[in-house]
C-alpha positions as CSV (number, residue, x, y, z in Angstrom):
1,X,0.0,0.0,0.0
2,X,2.8,2.4,0.9
3,X,4.7,1.4,-2.2
4,X,1.8,2.1,-4.5
5,X,1.1,5.4,-3.0
6,X,4.7,6.5,-3.0
7,X,5.3,5.4,-6.6
8,X,2.2,7.3,-7.8
9,X,3.0,10.7,-6.2
10,X,6.8,10.3,-6.9
11,X,6.9,9.0,-10.4
12,X,3.6,9.9,-12.0
13,X,2.5,13.1,-10.2
14,X,6.1,14.3,-9.7
15,X,5.4,15.5,-6.2
16,X,9.1,15.5,-5.2
17,X,12.5,14.1,-6.3
18,X,15.3,12.4,-4.4
19,X,19.0,13.0,-5.3
20,X,20.9,10.4,-3.2
21,X,23.3,9.8,-6.1
22,X,23.1,6.1,-5.6
23,X,22.4,5.6,-9.3
24,X,23.9,8.8,-10.8
25,X,23.6,7.7,-14.4
26,X,19.8,7.4,-14.2
27,X,17.9,10.2,-12.4
28,X,14.6,8.3,-12.3
29,X,16.2,5.2,-10.8
30,X,18.3,7.4,-8.4
31,X,15.1,9.0,-7.2
32,X,13.4,5.6,-6.7
33,X,16.5,4.3,-4.8
34,X,16.2,7.3,-2.4
35,X,12.5,6.7,-2.0
36,X,13.1,3.1,-0.9
37,X,14.2,4.5,2.5
38,X,10.8,6.2,2.9
39,X,8.9,3.1,1.8
40,X,10.5,0.6,4.1
41,X,11.1,2.9,7.1
42,X,7.6,4.3,7.1
43,X,6.0,0.8,6.7
44,X,8.2,-0.6,9.5
45,X,7.2,2.3,11.7
46,X,3.5,1.7,11.0
47,X,3.9,-2.0,11.9
48,X,5.8,-1.1,15.0
49,X,3.1,1.2,16.2
50,X,0.3,-1.3,15.7
51,X,2.1,-4.4,16.8
52,X,3.0,-2.7,20.1
53,X,-0.5,-1.2,20.3
54,X,0.9,2.3,21.0
55,X,-1.3,5.1,22.0
56,X,-2.6,7.6,19.5
57,X,-0.3,10.3,20.5
58,X,2.6,8.2,19.1
59,X,1.0,8.7,15.7
60,X,1.7,12.4,16.0
61,X,5.2,11.9,17.4
62,X,6.3,9.7,14.6
63,X,4.6,11.9,12.0
64,X,6.5,14.9,13.4
65,X,9.8,13.0,13.4
66,X,9.4,12.1,9.7
67,X,8.4,15.7,8.9
68,X,11.6,16.9,10.5
69,X,13.7,14.4,8.6
70,X,12.0,15.5,5.4
71,X,13.0,19.1,6.1
72,X,16.5,18.0,6.9
73,X,16.8,16.2,3.5
74,X,15.8,19.4,1.8
75,X,18.6,21.3,3.6
76,X,21.1,18.6,2.7
77,X,20.1,18.8,-1.0
78,X,19.2,15.1,-1.4
79,X,15.4,15.8,-1.7
80,X,13.4,18.5,-3.5
81,X,9.7,19.2,-3.2
82,X,7.7,20.4,-6.3
83,X,4.1,20.9,-5.5
84,X,4.3,18.7,-2.4
85,X,4.6,20.2,1.1
86,X,6.0,18.8,4.3
87,X,2.7,19.2,6.1
88,X,1.2,16.7,3.7
89,X,3.6,14.1,4.9
90,X,2.4,14.7,8.5
91,X,-1.3,14.3,7.5
92,X,-0.7,11.3,5.2
93,X,1.3,9.5,7.9
94,X,-1.5,10.0,10.4
95,X,-3.9,8.4,7.9
96,X,-1.4,5.6,7.1
97,X,-1.0,4.7,10.8
98,X,-4.8,4.6,11.3
99,X,-5.3,2.5,8.2
100,X,-2.4,0.1,9.2
101,X,-4.0,-0.4,12.6
102,X,-7.3,-1.6,11.0
103,X,-5.5,-3.6,8.4
104,X,-3.5,-5.3,11.1
105,X,-6.6,-6.1,13.0
106,X,-8.1,-7.6,9.9
107,X,-5.0,-9.8,9.4
108,X,-5.3,-11.1,12.9
109,X,-9.0,-11.8,12.6
110,X,-8.3,-13.8,9.5
111,X,-8.3,-12.6,5.9
112,X,-11.4,-13.8,4.0
113,X,-12.9,-13.4,0.5
114,X,-11.9,-10.5,-1.7
115,X,-9.9,-8.8,1.1
116,X,-7.4,-11.6,1.2
117,X,-6.8,-11.4,-2.6
118,X,-6.4,-7.6,-2.4
119,X,-3.8,-8.0,0.4
120,X,-2.0,-10.6,-1.6
121,X,-2.0,-8.5,-4.8
122,X,-0.6,-5.5,-3.0
123,X,2.2,-7.7,-1.6
124,X,2.9,-9.1,-5.1
125,X,3.3,-5.6,-6.6
126,X,5.7,-4.5,-3.9
127,X,7.8,-7.7,-4.0
128,X,7.9,-8.2,-7.7
129,X,8.6,-4.5,-8.6
130,X,11.4,-4.0,-6.1
131,X,13.1,-7.4,-6.3
132,X,12.7,-8.3,-10.0
133,X,11.5,-5.5,-12.3
134,X,13.6,-2.7,-10.9
135,X,16.7,-5.0,-10.5
136,X,16.4,-6.2,-14.1
137,X,16.1,-2.5,-15.2
138,X,19.2,-1.5,-13.2
139,X,21.4,-4.1,-14.7
140,X,20.1,-3.4,-18.1
141,X,18.5,-6.7,-18.9
142,X,14.8,-5.7,-19.2
143,X,13.3,-2.2,-19.5
144,X,10.0,-0.7,-20.4
145,X,9.7,1.7,-23.2
146,X,10.0,5.4,-22.4
147,X,8.5,6.5,-25.8
148,X,4.9,5.6,-25.4
149,X,4.0,9.1,-24.1
150,X,5.7,12.5,-24.5
151,X,6.8,12.3,-20.8
152,X,9.3,9.5,-20.6
153,X,8.7,8.9,-16.9
154,X,4.9,8.7,-17.4
155,X,5.4,6.2,-20.2
156,X,7.6,4.1,-18.0
157,X,5.1,4.1,-15.1
158,X,2.1,3.5,-17.3
159,X,3.7,0.4,-18.9
160,X,5.1,-0.9,-15.6
161,X,1.7,-0.5,-13.9
162,X,-0.2,-2.3,-16.7
163,X,2.4,-5.0,-16.7
164,X,2.2,-5.6,-13.0
165,X,-1.6,-5.5,-13.1
166,X,-2.0,-8.0,-15.9
167,X,0.8,-10.4,-14.8
168,X,-0.2,-10.2,-11.1
169,X,-3.9,-11.0,-11.8
170,X,-3.1,-13.8,-14.3
171,X,-0.6,-15.5,-11.9
172,X,-3.1,-15.2,-9.0
173,X,-5.9,-16.7,-11.1
174,X,-3.5,-19.5,-12.1
175,X,-2.4,-20.2,-8.6
176,X,-5.9,-20.1,-6.9
177,X,-7.7,-21.9,-9.7
178,X,-8.3,-25.7,-9.6
179,X,-7.5,-26.4,-13.2
180,X,-5.0,-29.0,-14.1
181,X,-1.3,-28.1,-14.6
182,X,-1.6,-28.8,-18.3
183,X,-4.0,-25.8,-18.6
184,X,-1.8,-23.7,-16.3
185,X,1.2,-24.4,-18.5
186,X,-0.8,-23.4,-21.6
187,X,-1.6,-20.0,-20.0
188,X,2.0,-19.6,-19.0
189,X,3.0,-20.3,-22.6
190,X,0.6,-17.6,-23.6
191,X,2.3,-15.2,-21.2
192,X,5.6,-15.9,-22.9
193,X,4.0,-15.1,-26.3
194,X,2.6,-11.9,-24.9
195,X,6.1,-10.9,-23.7
196,X,7.5,-11.7,-27.1
197,X,4.8,-9.5,-28.8
198,X,5.7,-6.7,-26.3
199,X,9.3,-7.1,-27.4
200,X,8.4,-6.9,-31.1
201,X,6.4,-3.7,-30.5
202,X,9.3,-2.2,-28.4
203,X,7.1,-2.0,-25.3
204,X,9.6,-4.1,-23.4
205,X,13.3,-3.8,-24.4
206,X,15.5,-6.8,-23.6
207,X,19.3,-7.1,-23.6
208,X,20.4,-9.3,-26.5
209,X,20.1,-13.0,-25.6
210,X,18.2,-12.4,-22.3
211,X,14.6,-12.7,-23.4
212,X,13.9,-16.2,-22.2
213,X,15.8,-15.9,-18.9
214,X,14.4,-12.4,-18.0
215,X,10.8,-13.4,-19.0
216,X,11.1,-16.6,-17.0
217,X,12.4,-14.8,-13.9
218,X,9.5,-12.3,-14.1
219,X,6.7,-14.9,-14.7
220,X,7.8,-17.6,-12.3
221,X,8.9,-15.0,-9.8
222,X,5.4,-13.6,-9.7
223,X,3.9,-17.1,-9.3
224,X,6.3,-17.9,-6.5
225,X,5.5,-14.6,-4.7
226,X,1.8,-15.5,-4.9
227,X,2.6,-18.9,-3.3
228,X,4.8,-17.3,-0.7
229,X,2.4,-14.6,0.4
230,X,-0.6,-17.0,0.4
231,X,1.3,-19.4,2.7
232,X,2.3,-16.6,5.0
233,X,-1.4,-15.6,5.4
234,X,-2.4,-19.2,5.6
235,X,0.0,-19.8,8.5
236,X,-1.4,-16.7,10.2
237,X,-4.9,-18.1,10.0
238,X,-3.7,-21.4,11.4
239,X,-1.9,-19.6,14.3
240,X,-5.1,-17.7,15.1
241,X,-7.2,-20.8,15.0
242,X,-4.8,-22.7,17.3
243,X,-4.7,-19.8,19.7
244,X,-8.5,-19.7,19.8
245,X,-8.7,-23.4,20.7
246,X,-6.3,-23.1,23.7
């Protein structure tokens, strides 16, 4: 959830820009690298607050601390605001902490129905984008076209979002469906064909000789993450059930 929000306002709405100089040859990737600190630290803080059942005044304390850090980054020159303002961070963090508290409660009461699939999908997007898509882009093996729209960054975000949406939903349908593996493999073969067509139309650019390896990593990585997250939630449900019987 934090990842999706951050990527939207950072990359598409261009609310602010990071300059950590971790990837100096690619400003968009450098900004994303700097933003990872925000994504992981804010998410970890939200989980800390709800797991320790902290009082509401801690919401304001942590929101204030992050606002001060944001102003410090501006002074240090590693962060620049465009239309975004620091007070927005304070407000958004209060909302995030509140939402996380209720999401945490839902997890502990057992994820059911469509809510379970939404949680799994959000986890898929975060894991797959940060550990596979972005890494493949950084090492120059697989990149999305930046020429679909006039704004290169908007083009990149649009294609990446559509890619994650389609691949994530298809892999989830395959994983949770009860069809035989023969049909699943047929759909996976279709995914390879779709990737090949995307390459032919220059929507996805592959390093020479890396199409099969890169595509396989992306497809099977998404399927594995679906399995992994599902098992994590499943073990949570079993733990809750066992606790209730004691």
